[in-house]
PDB file of N, CA, C and O in Angstrom:
ATOM      1  N   MET A   1     -14.653 -25.229  -6.627  1.00  0.00           N
ATOM      2  CA  MET A   1     -14.999 -24.198  -7.584  1.00  0.00           C
ATOM      3  C   MET A   1     -16.380 -23.648  -7.280  1.00  0.00           C
ATOM      4  O   MET A   1     -17.271 -24.375  -6.839  1.00  0.00           O
ATOM      5  N   SER A   2     -16.544 -22.366  -7.520  1.00  0.00           N
ATOM      6  CA  SER A   2     -17.841 -21.742  -7.308  1.00  0.00           C
ATOM      7  C   SER A   2     -18.713 -21.960  -8.534  1.00  0.00           C
ATOM      8  O   SER A   2     -18.270 -22.523  -9.535  1.00  0.00           O
ATOM      9  N   ALA A   3     -19.960 -21.508  -8.443  1.00  0.00           N
ATOM     10  CA  ALA A   3     -20.899 -21.673  -9.545  1.00  0.00           C
ATOM     11  C   ALA A   3     -20.407 -20.945 -10.798  1.00  0.00           C
ATOM     12  O   ALA A   3     -20.750 -21.329 -11.916  1.00  0.00           O
ATOM     13  N   GLU A   4     -19.607 -19.901 -10.611  1.00  0.00           N
ATOM     14  CA  GLU A   4     -19.096 -19.141 -11.768  1.00  0.00           C
ATOM     15  C   GLU A   4     -17.910 -19.830 -12.435  1.00  0.00           C
ATOM     16  O   GLU A   4     -17.472 -19.414 -13.508  1.00  0.00           O
ATOM     17  N   GLY A   5     -17.388 -20.886 -11.801  1.00  0.00           N
ATOM     18  CA  GLY A   5     -16.289 -21.629 -12.403  1.00  0.00           C
ATOM     19  C   GLY A   5     -14.907 -21.188 -11.966  1.00  0.00           C
ATOM     20  O   GLY A   5     -13.913 -21.686 -12.493  1.00  0.00           O
ATOM     21  N   SER A   6     -14.814 -20.255 -11.005  1.00  0.00           N
ATOM     22  CA  SER A   6     -13.506 -19.830 -10.525  1.00  0.00           C
ATOM     23  C   SER A   6     -13.310 -20.325  -9.097  1.00  0.00           C
ATOM     24  O   SER A   6     -14.287 -20.501  -8.368  1.00  0.00           O
ATOM     25  N   PRO A   7     -12.079 -20.549  -8.690  1.00  0.00           N
ATOM     26  CA  PRO A   7     -11.835 -21.002  -7.326  1.00  0.00           C
ATOM     27  C   PRO A   7     -12.398 -19.995  -6.322  1.00  0.00           C
ATOM     28  O   PRO A   7     -12.275 -18.791  -6.547  1.00  0.00           O
ATOM     29  N   PRO A   8     -13.007 -20.442  -5.228  1.00  0.00           N
ATOM     30  CA  PRO A   8     -13.644 -19.517  -4.290  1.00  0.00           C
ATOM     31  C   PRO A   8     -12.669 -18.572  -3.607  1.00  0.00           C
ATOM     32  O   PRO A   8     -13.075 -17.480  -3.210  1.00  0.00           O
ATOM     33  N   GLU A   9     -11.420 -18.935  -3.453  1.00  0.00           N
ATOM     34  CA  GLU A   9     -10.436 -18.085  -2.771  1.00  0.00           C
ATOM     35  C   GLU A   9      -9.530 -17.327  -3.738  1.00  0.00           C
ATOM     36  O   GLU A   9      -8.512 -16.778  -3.316  1.00  0.00           O
ATOM     37  N   GLN A  10      -9.875 -17.285  -5.013  1.00  0.00           N
ATOM     38  CA  GLN A  10      -9.024 -16.611  -5.991  1.00  0.00           C
ATOM     39  C   GLN A  10      -8.928 -15.127  -5.659  1.00  0.00           C
ATOM     40  O   GLN A  10      -9.939 -14.483  -5.381  1.00  0.00           O
ATOM     41  N   SER A  11      -7.733 -14.596  -5.688  1.00  0.00           N
ATOM     42  CA  SER A  11      -7.493 -13.207  -5.339  1.00  0.00           C
ATOM     43  C   SER A  11      -7.337 -12.361  -6.595  1.00  0.00           C
ATOM     44  O   SER A  11      -6.808 -12.816  -7.610  1.00  0.00           O
ATOM     45  N   LEU A  12      -7.806 -11.129  -6.507  1.00  0.00           N
ATOM     46  CA  LEU A  12      -7.614 -10.183  -7.607  1.00  0.00           C
ATOM     47  C   LEU A  12      -6.275  -9.474  -7.494  1.00  0.00           C
ATOM     48  O   LEU A  12      -5.886  -8.720  -8.386  1.00  0.00           O
ATOM     49  N   ILE A  13      -5.573  -9.716  -6.395  1.00  0.00           N
ATOM     50  CA  ILE A  13      -4.277  -9.088  -6.147  1.00  0.00           C
ATOM     51  C   ILE A  13      -3.171 -10.039  -6.567  1.00  0.00           C
ATOM     52  O   ILE A  13      -3.200 -11.224  -6.233  1.00  0.00           O
ATOM     53  N   GLU A  14      -2.203  -9.522  -7.294  1.00  0.00           N
ATOM     54  CA  GLU A  14      -1.045 -10.327  -7.670  1.00  0.00           C
ATOM     55  C   GLU A  14       0.064 -10.078  -6.660  1.00  0.00           C
ATOM     56  O   GLU A  14       0.466  -8.938  -6.426  1.00  0.00           O
ATOM     57  N   TYR A  15       0.550 -11.159  -6.067  1.00  0.00           N
ATOM     58  CA  TYR A  15       1.601 -11.065  -5.041  1.00  0.00           C
ATOM     59  C   TYR A  15       2.939 -11.425  -5.636  1.00  0.00           C
ATOM     60  O   TYR A  15       2.995 -12.240  -6.556  1.00  0.00           O
ATOM     61  N   PRO A  16       4.015 -10.850  -5.148  1.00  0.00           N
ATOM     62  CA  PRO A  16       4.089  -9.772  -4.156  1.00  0.00           C
ATOM     63  C   PRO A  16       3.739  -8.424  -4.780  1.00  0.00           C
ATOM     64  O   PRO A  16       3.854  -8.233  -5.990  1.00  0.00           O
ATOM     65  N   CYS A  17       3.306  -7.492  -3.923  1.00  0.00           N
ATOM     66  CA  CYS A  17       2.968  -6.151  -4.404  1.00  0.00           C
ATOM     67  C   CYS A  17       3.064  -5.148  -3.261  1.00  0.00           C
ATOM     68  O   CYS A  17       3.052  -5.519  -2.087  1.00  0.00           O
ATOM     69  N   ALA A  18       3.159  -3.880  -3.623  1.00  0.00           N
ATOM     70  CA  ALA A  18       3.084  -2.798  -2.645  1.00  0.00           C
ATOM     71  C   ALA A  18       1.606  -2.551  -2.385  1.00  0.00           C
ATOM     72  O   ALA A  18       0.853  -2.256  -3.312  1.00  0.00           O
ATOM     73  N   PHE A  19       1.185  -2.671  -1.126  1.00  0.00           N
ATOM     74  CA  PHE A  19      -0.237  -2.606  -0.786  1.00  0.00           C
ATOM     75  C   PHE A  19      -0.476  -1.514   0.258  1.00  0.00           C
ATOM     76  O   PHE A  19      -0.002  -1.623   1.389  1.00  0.00           O
ATOM     77  N   PRO A  20      -1.218  -0.451  -0.123  1.00  0.00           N
ATOM     78  CA  PRO A  20      -1.485   0.624   0.836  1.00  0.00           C
ATOM     79  C   PRO A  20      -2.639   0.256   1.776  1.00  0.00           C
ATOM     80  O   PRO A  20      -3.636  -0.332   1.356  1.00  0.00           O
ATOM     81  N   ILE A  21      -2.486   0.611   3.037  1.00  0.00           N
ATOM     82  CA  ILE A  21      -3.518   0.387   4.046  1.00  0.00           C
ATOM     83  C   ILE A  21      -3.707   1.689   4.805  1.00  0.00           C
ATOM     84  O   ILE A  21      -2.736   2.310   5.237  1.00  0.00           O
ATOM     85  N   LYS A  22      -4.960   2.101   4.966  1.00  0.00           N
ATOM     86  CA  LYS A  22      -5.271   3.312   5.724  1.00  0.00           C
ATOM     87  C   LYS A  22      -5.722   2.910   7.123  1.00  0.00           C
ATOM     88  O   LYS A  22      -6.568   2.033   7.296  1.00  0.00           O
ATOM     89  N   VAL A  23      -5.136   3.573   8.115  1.00  0.00           N
ATOM     90  CA  VAL A  23      -5.430   3.293   9.515  1.00  0.00           C
ATOM     91  C   VAL A  23      -5.829   4.611  10.178  1.00  0.00           C
ATOM     92  O   VAL A  23      -5.091   5.594  10.114  1.00  0.00           O
ATOM     93  N   MET A  24      -7.003   4.622  10.813  1.00  0.00           N
ATOM     94  CA  MET A  24      -7.470   5.817  11.510  1.00  0.00           C
ATOM     95  C   MET A  24      -7.509   5.522  13.000  1.00  0.00           C
ATOM     96  O   MET A  24      -8.042   4.498  13.427  1.00  0.00           O
ATOM     97  N   GLY A  25      -6.941   6.422  13.781  1.00  0.00           N
ATOM     98  CA  GLY A  25      -6.930   6.222  15.223  1.00  0.00           C
ATOM     99  C   GLY A  25      -6.851   7.532  15.964  1.00  0.00           C
ATOM    100  O   GLY A  25      -6.811   8.605  15.362  1.00  0.00           O
ATOM    101  N   LEU A  26      -6.829   7.433  17.274  1.00  0.00           N
ATOM    102  CA  LEU A  26      -6.731   8.617  18.113  1.00  0.00           C
ATOM    103  C   LEU A  26      -5.384   9.289  17.893  1.00  0.00           C
ATOM    104  O   LEU A  26      -4.360   8.621  17.754  1.00  0.00           O
ATOM    105  N   ASN A  27      -5.396  10.601  17.862  1.00  0.00           N
ATOM    106  CA  ASN A  27      -4.167  11.371  17.670  1.00  0.00           C
ATOM    107  C   ASN A  27      -3.485  11.528  19.025  1.00  0.00           C
ATOM    108  O   ASN A  27      -3.562  12.577  19.664  1.00  0.00           O
ATOM    109  N   VAL A  28      -2.817  10.455  19.445  1.00  0.00           N
ATOM    110  CA  VAL A  28      -2.138  10.436  20.741  1.00  0.00           C
ATOM    111  C   VAL A  28      -0.672  10.067  20.534  1.00  0.00           C
ATOM    112  O   VAL A  28      -0.295   9.492  19.513  1.00  0.00           O
ATOM    113  N   ALA A  29       0.140  10.411  21.524  1.00  0.00           N
ATOM    114  CA  ALA A  29       1.566  10.088  21.465  1.00  0.00           C
ATOM    115  C   ALA A  29       1.741   8.574  21.330  1.00  0.00           C
ATOM    116  O   ALA A  29       1.105   7.797  22.043  1.00  0.00           O
ATOM    117  N   GLY A  30       2.602   8.174  20.414  1.00  0.00           N
ATOM    118  CA  GLY A  30       2.925   6.764  20.240  1.00  0.00           C
ATOM    119  C   GLY A  30       2.070   6.027  19.231  1.00  0.00           C
ATOM    120  O   GLY A  30       2.362   4.874  18.913  1.00  0.00           O
ATOM    121  N   PHE A  31       1.015   6.660  18.713  1.00  0.00           N
ATOM    122  CA  PHE A  31       0.135   5.972  17.759  1.00  0.00           C
ATOM    123  C   PHE A  31       0.887   5.596  16.481  1.00  0.00           C
ATOM    124  O   PHE A  31       0.855   4.441  16.056  1.00  0.00           O
ATOM    125  N   SER A  32       1.554   6.561  15.879  1.00  0.00           N
ATOM    126  CA  SER A  32       2.291   6.283  14.639  1.00  0.00           C
ATOM    127  C   SER A  32       3.341   5.202  14.844  1.00  0.00           C
ATOM    128  O   SER A  32       3.497   4.307  14.013  1.00  0.00           O
ATOM    129  N   GLU A  33       4.063   5.292  15.964  1.00  0.00           N
ATOM    130  CA  GLU A  33       5.108   4.315  16.257  1.00  0.00           C
ATOM    131  C   GLU A  33       4.525   2.911  16.428  1.00  0.00           C
ATOM    132  O   GLU A  33       5.127   1.930  15.991  1.00  0.00           O
ATOM    133  N   ALA A  34       3.358   2.817  17.061  1.00  0.00           N
ATOM    134  CA  ALA A  34       2.707   1.518  17.246  1.00  0.00           C
ATOM    135  C   ALA A  34       2.317   0.903  15.905  1.00  0.00           C
ATOM    136  O   ALA A  34       2.470  -0.302  15.704  1.00  0.00           O
ATOM    137  N   ILE A  35       1.814   1.728  14.989  1.00  0.00           N
ATOM    138  CA  ILE A  35       1.402   1.224  13.676  1.00  0.00           C
ATOM    139  C   ILE A  35       2.627   0.798  12.869  1.00  0.00           C
ATOM    140  O   ILE A  35       2.587  -0.218  12.175  1.00  0.00           O
ATOM    141  N   VAL A  36       3.707   1.563  12.954  1.00  0.00           N
ATOM    142  CA  VAL A  36       4.955   1.187  12.272  1.00  0.00           C
ATOM    143  C   VAL A  36       5.460  -0.148  12.810  1.00  0.00           C
ATOM    144  O   VAL A  36       5.904  -1.002  12.043  1.00  0.00           O
ATOM    145  N   SER A  37       5.393  -0.325  14.113  1.00  0.00           N
ATOM    146  CA  SER A  37       5.841  -1.574  14.727  1.00  0.00           C
ATOM    147  C   SER A  37       5.026  -2.769  14.225  1.00  0.00           C
ATOM    148  O   SER A  37       5.581  -3.828  13.935  1.00  0.00           O
ATOM    149  N   ILE A  38       3.714  -2.590  14.125  1.00  0.00           N
ATOM    150  CA  ILE A  38       2.853  -3.663  13.605  1.00  0.00           C
ATOM    151  C   ILE A  38       3.187  -3.936  12.141  1.00  0.00           C
ATOM    152  O   ILE A  38       3.291  -5.092  11.730  1.00  0.00           O
ATOM    153  N   ALA A  39       3.357  -2.871  11.354  1.00  0.00           N
ATOM    154  CA  ALA A  39       3.689  -3.051   9.935  1.00  0.00           C
ATOM    155  C   ALA A  39       4.971  -3.866   9.779  1.00  0.00           C
ATOM    156  O   ALA A  39       5.065  -4.718   8.895  1.00  0.00           O
ATOM    157  N   ARG A  40       5.953  -3.605  10.635  1.00  0.00           N
ATOM    158  CA  ARG A  40       7.237  -4.305  10.545  1.00  0.00           C
ATOM    159  C   ARG A  40       7.139  -5.772  10.968  1.00  0.00           C
ATOM    160  O   ARG A  40       7.963  -6.590  10.559  1.00  0.00           O
ATOM    161  N   GLN A  41       6.136  -6.108  11.783  1.00  0.00           N
ATOM    162  CA  GLN A  41       5.919  -7.513  12.145  1.00  0.00           C
ATOM    163  C   GLN A  41       5.575  -8.337  10.905  1.00  0.00           C
ATOM    164  O   GLN A  41       5.942  -9.507  10.797  1.00  0.00           O
ATOM    165  N   PHE A  42       4.863  -7.702   9.972  1.00  0.00           N
ATOM    166  CA  PHE A  42       4.391  -8.407   8.781  1.00  0.00           C
ATOM    167  C   PHE A  42       5.231  -8.115   7.542  1.00  0.00           C
ATOM    168  O   PHE A  42       5.203  -8.871   6.570  1.00  0.00           O
ATOM    169  N   ASP A  43       5.972  -7.020   7.585  1.00  0.00           N
ATOM    170  CA  ASP A  43       6.859  -6.631   6.483  1.00  0.00           C
ATOM    171  C   ASP A  43       8.145  -6.073   7.113  1.00  0.00           C
ATOM    172  O   ASP A  43       8.255  -4.867   7.333  1.00  0.00           O
ATOM    173  N   PRO A  44       9.120  -6.958   7.403  1.00  0.00           N
ATOM    174  CA  PRO A  44      10.351  -6.508   8.078  1.00  0.00           C
ATOM    175  C   PRO A  44      11.078  -5.385   7.345  1.00  0.00           C
ATOM    176  O   PRO A  44      11.836  -4.640   7.966  1.00  0.00           O
ATOM    177  N   GLY A  45      10.865  -5.250   6.055  1.00  0.00           N
ATOM    178  CA  GLY A  45      11.505  -4.190   5.290  1.00  0.00           C
ATOM    179  C   GLY A  45      10.697  -2.910   5.219  1.00  0.00           C
ATOM    180  O   GLY A  45      11.051  -2.001   4.469  1.00  0.00           O
ATOM    181  N   PHE A  46       9.605  -2.818   5.995  1.00  0.00           N
ATOM    182  CA  PHE A  46       8.760  -1.618   5.947  1.00  0.00           C
ATOM    183  C   PHE A  46       9.585  -0.382   6.265  1.00  0.00           C
ATOM    184  O   PHE A  46      10.321  -0.355   7.252  1.00  0.00           O
ATOM    185  N   ASP A  47       9.461   0.642   5.428  1.00  0.00           N
ATOM    186  CA  ASP A  47      10.198   1.889   5.574  1.00  0.00           C
ATOM    187  C   ASP A  47       9.285   2.940   6.194  1.00  0.00           C
ATOM    188  O   ASP A  47       8.362   3.428   5.542  1.00  0.00           O
ATOM    189  N   ALA A  48       9.539   3.287   7.447  1.00  0.00           N
ATOM    190  CA  ALA A  48       8.687   4.242   8.168  1.00  0.00           C
ATOM    191  C   ALA A  48       8.646   5.612   7.498  1.00  0.00           C
ATOM    192  O   ALA A  48       7.707   6.376   7.722  1.00  0.00           O
ATOM    193  N   SER A  49       9.642   5.933   6.685  1.00  0.00           N
ATOM    194  CA  SER A  49       9.639   7.242   6.026  1.00  0.00           C
ATOM    195  C   SER A  49       8.562   7.332   4.945  1.00  0.00           C
ATOM    196  O   SER A  49       8.272   8.422   4.452  1.00  0.00           O
ATOM    197  N   THR A  50       7.965   6.193   4.570  1.00  0.00           N
ATOM    198  CA  THR A  50       6.902   6.199   3.560  1.00  0.00           C
ATOM    199  C   THR A  50       5.526   6.404   4.190  1.00  0.00           C
ATOM    200  O   THR A  50       4.534   6.549   3.475  1.00  0.00           O
ATOM    201  N   LEU A  51       5.459   6.418   5.514  1.00  0.00           N
ATOM    202  CA  LEU A  51       4.200   6.616   6.217  1.00  0.00           C
ATOM    203  C   LEU A  51       3.657   8.011   5.912  1.00  0.00           C
ATOM    204  O   LEU A  51       4.392   8.997   5.974  1.00  0.00           O
ATOM    205  N   VAL A  52       2.376   8.086   5.585  1.00  0.00           N
ATOM    206  CA  VAL A  52       1.730   9.373   5.331  1.00  0.00           C
ATOM    207  C   VAL A  52       0.727   9.603   6.455  1.00  0.00           C
ATOM    208  O   VAL A  52      -0.137   8.760   6.698  1.00  0.00           O
ATOM    209  N   ALA A  53       0.837  10.741   7.143  1.00  0.00           N
ATOM    210  CA  ALA A  53      -0.044  11.064   8.265  1.00  0.00           C
ATOM    211  C   ALA A  53      -0.890  12.284   7.931  1.00  0.00           C
ATOM    212  O   ALA A  53      -0.402  13.282   7.401  1.00  0.00           O
ATOM    213  N   ARG A  54      -2.195  12.171   8.265  1.00  0.00           N
ATOM    214  CA  ARG A  54      -3.108  13.296   8.055  1.00  0.00           C
ATOM    215  C   ARG A  54      -3.993  13.444   9.296  1.00  0.00           C
ATOM    216  O   ARG A  54      -4.801  12.561   9.583  1.00  0.00           O
ATOM    217  N   PRO A  55      -3.851  14.547  10.032  1.00  0.00           N
ATOM    218  CA  PRO A  55      -4.721  14.751  11.192  1.00  0.00           C
ATOM    219  C   PRO A  55      -6.136  15.131  10.742  1.00  0.00           C
ATOM    220  O   PRO A  55      -6.324  15.706   9.670  1.00  0.00           O
ATOM    221  N   SER A  56      -7.127  14.800  11.578  1.00  0.00           N
ATOM    222  CA  SER A  56      -8.499  15.199  11.288  1.00  0.00           C
ATOM    223  C   SER A  56      -8.620  16.714  11.442  1.00  0.00           C
ATOM    224  O   SER A  56      -7.729  17.367  11.983  1.00  0.00           O
ATOM    225  N   LYS A  57      -9.720  17.253  10.964  1.00  0.00           N
ATOM    226  CA  LYS A  57      -9.922  18.700  11.000  1.00  0.00           C
ATOM    227  C   LYS A  57      -9.810  19.243  12.432  1.00  0.00           C
ATOM    228  O   LYS A  57      -9.194  20.284  12.656  1.00  0.00           O
ATOM    229  N   ALA A  58     -10.402  18.540  13.388  1.00  0.00           N
ATOM    230  CA  ALA A  58     -10.351  18.988  14.780  1.00  0.00           C
ATOM    231  C   ALA A  58      -9.076  18.533  15.492  1.00  0.00           C
ATOM    232  O   ALA A  58      -8.793  18.977  16.604  1.00  0.00           O
ATOM    233  N   GLY A  59      -8.309  17.650  14.851  1.00  0.00           N
ATOM    234  CA  GLY A  59      -7.052  17.198  15.434  1.00  0.00           C
ATOM    235  C   GLY A  59      -7.183  16.061  16.437  1.00  0.00           C
ATOM    236  O   GLY A  59      -6.194  15.665  17.054  1.00  0.00           O
ATOM    237  N   ASN A  60      -8.393  15.529  16.607  1.00  0.00           N
ATOM    238  CA  ASN A  60      -8.592  14.435  17.567  1.00  0.00           C
ATOM    239  C   ASN A  60      -8.151  13.077  17.029  1.00  0.00           C
ATOM    240  O   ASN A  60      -7.805  12.179  17.796  1.00  0.00           O
ATOM    241  N   TYR A  61      -8.166  12.939  15.719  1.00  0.00           N
ATOM    242  CA  TYR A  61      -7.824  11.667  15.075  1.00  0.00           C
ATOM    243  C   TYR A  61      -6.667  11.870  14.115  1.00  0.00           C
ATOM    244  O   TYR A  61      -6.391  12.979  13.657  1.00  0.00           O
ATOM    245  N   LEU A  62      -5.995  10.755  13.824  1.00  0.00           N
ATOM    246  CA  LEU A  62      -4.886  10.779  12.882  1.00  0.00           C
ATOM    247  C   LEU A  62      -5.089   9.660  11.879  1.00  0.00           C
ATOM    248  O   LEU A  62      -5.255   8.500  12.255  1.00  0.00           O
ATOM    249  N   GLY A  63      -5.075  10.009  10.609  1.00  0.00           N
ATOM    250  CA  GLY A  63      -5.158   9.020   9.549  1.00  0.00           C
ATOM    251  C   GLY A  63      -3.761   8.714   9.045  1.00  0.00           C
ATOM    252  O   GLY A  63      -3.005   9.619   8.692  1.00  0.00           O
ATOM    253  N   LEU A  64      -3.425   7.440   9.014  1.00  0.00           N
ATOM    254  CA  LEU A  64      -2.111   7.011   8.533  1.00  0.00           C
ATOM    255  C   LEU A  64      -2.283   6.131   7.319  1.00  0.00           C
ATOM    256  O   LEU A  64      -3.199   5.310   7.274  1.00  0.00           O
ATOM    257  N   THR A  65      -1.423   6.286   6.339  1.00  0.00           N
ATOM    258  CA  THR A  65      -1.366   5.361   5.217  1.00  0.00           C
ATOM    259  C   THR A  65      -0.012   4.681   5.266  1.00  0.00           C
ATOM    260  O   THR A  65       1.036   5.324   5.196  1.00  0.00           O
ATOM    261  N   ILE A  66      -0.061   3.354   5.390  1.00  0.00           N
ATOM    262  CA  ILE A  66       1.168   2.562   5.349  1.00  0.00           C
ATOM    263  C   ILE A  66       1.123   1.737   4.070  1.00  0.00           C
ATOM    264  O   ILE A  66       0.064   1.250   3.675  1.00  0.00           O
ATOM    265  N   THR A  67       2.254   1.585   3.438  1.00  0.00           N
ATOM    266  CA  THR A  67       2.332   0.755   2.240  1.00  0.00           C
ATOM    267  C   THR A  67       3.294  -0.382   2.537  1.00  0.00           C
ATOM    268  O   THR A  67       4.499  -0.179   2.688  1.00  0.00           O
ATOM    269  N   VAL A  68       2.733  -1.585   2.617  1.00  0.00           N
ATOM    270  CA  VAL A  68       3.523  -2.765   2.962  1.00  0.00           C
ATOM    271  C   VAL A  68       3.790  -3.602   1.719  1.00  0.00           C
ATOM    272  O   VAL A  68       3.080  -3.497   0.719  1.00  0.00           O
ATOM    273  N   SER A  69       4.806  -4.420   1.795  1.00  0.00           N
ATOM    274  CA  SER A  69       5.098  -5.378   0.740  1.00  0.00           C
ATOM    275  C   SER A  69       4.268  -6.629   1.044  1.00  0.00           C
ATOM    276  O   SER A  69       4.618  -7.426   1.915  1.00  0.00           O
ATOM    277  N   ALA A  70       3.173  -6.783   0.317  1.00  0.00           N
ATOM    278  CA  ALA A  70       2.257  -7.905   0.553  1.00  0.00           C
ATOM    279  C   ALA A  70       2.737  -9.129  -0.212  1.00  0.00           C
ATOM    280  O   ALA A  70       3.031  -9.061  -1.406  1.00  0.00           O
ATOM    281  N   THR A  71       2.812 -10.250   0.501  1.00  0.00           N
ATOM    282  CA  THR A  71       3.273 -11.485  -0.129  1.00  0.00           C
ATOM    283  C   THR A  71       2.176 -12.530  -0.261  1.00  0.00           C
ATOM    284  O   THR A  71       2.324 -13.487  -1.022  1.00  0.00           O
ATOM    285  N   SER A  72       1.062 -12.359   0.477  1.00  0.00           N
ATOM    286  CA  SER A  72      -0.037 -13.329   0.387  1.00  0.00           C
ATOM    287  C   SER A  72      -1.304 -12.738   0.991  1.00  0.00           C
ATOM    288  O   SER A  72      -1.256 -11.762   1.741  1.00  0.00           O
ATOM    289  N   ARG A  73      -2.424 -13.337   0.655  1.00  0.00           N
ATOM    290  CA  ARG A  73      -3.696 -12.922   1.241  1.00  0.00           C
ATOM    291  C   ARG A  73      -3.685 -13.186   2.747  1.00  0.00           C
ATOM    292  O   ARG A  73      -4.208 -12.390   3.527  1.00  0.00           O
ATOM    293  N   GLU A  74      -3.095 -14.293   3.144  1.00  0.00           N
ATOM    294  CA  GLU A  74      -3.032 -14.634   4.570  1.00  0.00           C
ATOM    295  C   GLU A  74      -2.281 -13.562   5.355  1.00  0.00           C
ATOM    296  O   GLU A  74      -2.690 -13.179   6.451  1.00  0.00           O
ATOM    297  N   GLN A  75      -1.168 -13.081   4.774  1.00  0.00           N
ATOM    298  CA  GLN A  75      -0.388 -12.026   5.424  1.00  0.00           C
ATOM    299  C   GLN A  75      -1.250 -10.776   5.597  1.00  0.00           C
ATOM    300  O   GLN A  75      -1.269 -10.185   6.677  1.00  0.00           O
ATOM    301  N   LEU A  76      -1.958 -10.370   4.550  1.00  0.00           N
ATOM    302  CA  LEU A  76      -2.793  -9.173   4.627  1.00  0.00           C
ATOM    303  C   LEU A  76      -3.939  -9.360   5.617  1.00  0.00           C
ATOM    304  O   LEU A  76      -4.246  -8.452   6.388  1.00  0.00           O
ATOM    305  N   ASP A  77      -4.572 -10.529   5.599  1.00  0.00           N
ATOM    306  CA  ASP A  77      -5.678 -10.799   6.526  1.00  0.00           C
ATOM    307  C   ASP A  77      -5.204 -10.679   7.973  1.00  0.00           C
ATOM    308  O   ASP A  77      -5.879 -10.072   8.805  1.00  0.00           O
ATOM    309  N   GLU A  78      -4.052 -11.254   8.267  1.00  0.00           N
ATOM    310  CA  GLU A  78      -3.533 -11.215   9.625  1.00  0.00           C
ATOM    311  C   GLU A  78      -3.101  -9.801  10.009  1.00  0.00           C
ATOM    312  O   GLU A  78      -3.281  -9.393  11.156  1.00  0.00           O
ATOM    313  N   LEU A  79      -2.538  -9.053   9.070  1.00  0.00           N
ATOM    314  CA  LEU A  79      -2.163  -7.665   9.325  1.00  0.00           C
ATOM    315  C   LEU A  79      -3.404  -6.833   9.640  1.00  0.00           C
ATOM    316  O   LEU A  79      -3.402  -6.056  10.594  1.00  0.00           O
ATOM    317  N   TYR A  80      -4.465  -6.990   8.845  1.00  0.00           N
ATOM    318  CA  TYR A  80      -5.714  -6.272   9.098  1.00  0.00           C
ATOM    319  C   TYR A  80      -6.272  -6.632  10.473  1.00  0.00           C
ATOM    320  O   TYR A  80      -6.720  -5.748  11.204  1.00  0.00           O
ATOM    321  N   ARG A  81      -6.253  -7.919  10.838  1.00  0.00           N
ATOM    322  CA  ARG A  81      -6.754  -8.354  12.148  1.00  0.00           C
ATOM    323  C   ARG A  81      -5.941  -7.718  13.286  1.00  0.00           C
ATOM    324  O   ARG A  81      -6.500  -7.238  14.272  1.00  0.00           O
ATOM    325  N   THR A  82      -4.634  -7.726  13.130  1.00  0.00           N
ATOM    326  CA  THR A  82      -3.767  -7.168  14.166  1.00  0.00           C
ATOM    327  C   THR A  82      -3.993  -5.664  14.318  1.00  0.00           C
ATOM    328  O   THR A  82      -4.098  -5.157  15.435  1.00  0.00           O
ATOM    329  N   LEU A  83      -4.066  -4.956  13.193  1.00  0.00           N
ATOM    330  CA  LEU A  83      -4.316  -3.518  13.258  1.00  0.00           C
ATOM    331  C   LEU A  83      -5.690  -3.227  13.863  1.00  0.00           C
ATOM    332  O   LEU A  83      -5.820  -2.334  14.700  1.00  0.00           O
ATOM    333  N   SER A  84      -6.698  -3.963  13.453  1.00  0.00           N
ATOM    334  CA  SER A  84      -8.071  -3.723  13.904  1.00  0.00           C
ATOM    335  C   SER A  84      -8.252  -3.945  15.400  1.00  0.00           C
ATOM    336  O   SER A  84      -9.121  -3.328  16.016  1.00  0.00           O
ATOM    337  N   THR A  85      -7.441  -4.818  15.989  1.00  0.00           N
ATOM    338  CA  THR A  85      -7.597  -5.114  17.406  1.00  0.00           C
ATOM    339  C   THR A  85      -6.716  -4.230  18.300  1.00  0.00           C
ATOM    340  O   THR A  85      -6.777  -4.340  19.525  1.00  0.00           O
ATOM    341  N   HIS A  86      -5.910  -3.368  17.707  1.00  0.00           N
ATOM    342  CA  HIS A  86      -5.083  -2.456  18.504  1.00  0.00           C
ATOM    343  C   HIS A  86      -6.002  -1.455  19.209  1.00  0.00           C
ATOM    344  O   HIS A  86      -6.904  -0.908  18.575  1.00  0.00           O
ATOM    345  N   PRO A  87      -5.798  -1.205  20.493  1.00  0.00           N
ATOM    346  CA  PRO A  87      -6.725  -0.347  21.248  1.00  0.00           C
ATOM    347  C   PRO A  87      -6.832   1.105  20.762  1.00  0.00           C
ATOM    348  O   PRO A  87      -7.848   1.754  21.009  1.00  0.00           O
ATOM    349  N   GLN A  88      -5.810   1.625  20.080  1.00  0.00           N
ATOM    350  CA  GLN A  88      -5.871   3.011  19.609  1.00  0.00           C
ATOM    351  C   GLN A  88      -6.458   3.127  18.209  1.00  0.00           C
ATOM    352  O   GLN A  88      -6.738   4.236  17.755  1.00  0.00           O
ATOM    353  N   VAL A  89      -6.650   2.015  17.517  1.00  0.00           N
ATOM    354  CA  VAL A  89      -7.135   2.038  16.142  1.00  0.00           C
ATOM    355  C   VAL A  89      -8.669   2.047  16.128  1.00  0.00           C
ATOM    356  O   VAL A  89      -9.313   1.272  16.835  1.00  0.00           O
ATOM    357  N   ARG A  90      -9.236   2.939  15.309  1.00  0.00           N
ATOM    358  CA  ARG A  90     -10.683   3.003  15.150  1.00  0.00           C
ATOM    359  C   ARG A  90     -11.151   2.337  13.866  1.00  0.00           C
ATOM    360  O   ARG A  90     -12.168   1.644  13.863  1.00  0.00           O
ATOM    361  N   TYR A  91     -10.418   2.540  12.771  1.00  0.00           N
ATOM    362  CA  TYR A  91     -10.794   1.966  11.473  1.00  0.00           C
ATOM    363  C   TYR A  91      -9.561   1.543  10.712  1.00  0.00           C
ATOM    364  O   TYR A  91      -8.500   2.153  10.840  1.00  0.00           O
ATOM    365  N   VAL A  92      -9.706   0.476   9.903  1.00  0.00           N
ATOM    366  CA  VAL A  92      -8.662   0.042   9.000  1.00  0.00           C
ATOM    367  C   VAL A  92      -9.305  -0.159   7.639  1.00  0.00           C
ATOM    368  O   VAL A  92     -10.269  -0.914   7.508  1.00  0.00           O
ATOM    369  N   LEU A  93      -8.778   0.510   6.632  1.00  0.00           N
ATOM    370  CA  LEU A  93      -9.321   0.396   5.264  1.00  0.00           C
ATOM    371  C   LEU A  93      -8.244  -0.064   4.314  1.00  0.00           C
ATOM    372  O   LEU A  93      -8.499  -0.221   3.120  1.00  0.00           O
TER     373      LEU A  93
END
């Protein structure tokens, strides 16, 4: 327990839940497909039709919002790590 009296790993998120993640990367062929593939590794039921894509003003970058079915903090942590280490990804929020 922490000094405040709550468990140190207590999450503010109630699982399972629909959890949106924003991914920004280079606007290149295959980027969206790569992110969908990663999402499906962690959420086999991920529906690619729910993906929201927004190109940057100059068109060099593509912002994607994926909404996964989150079942645990560990799942989300590993998903964030996997997305962050992808060579085409610049930011994950």
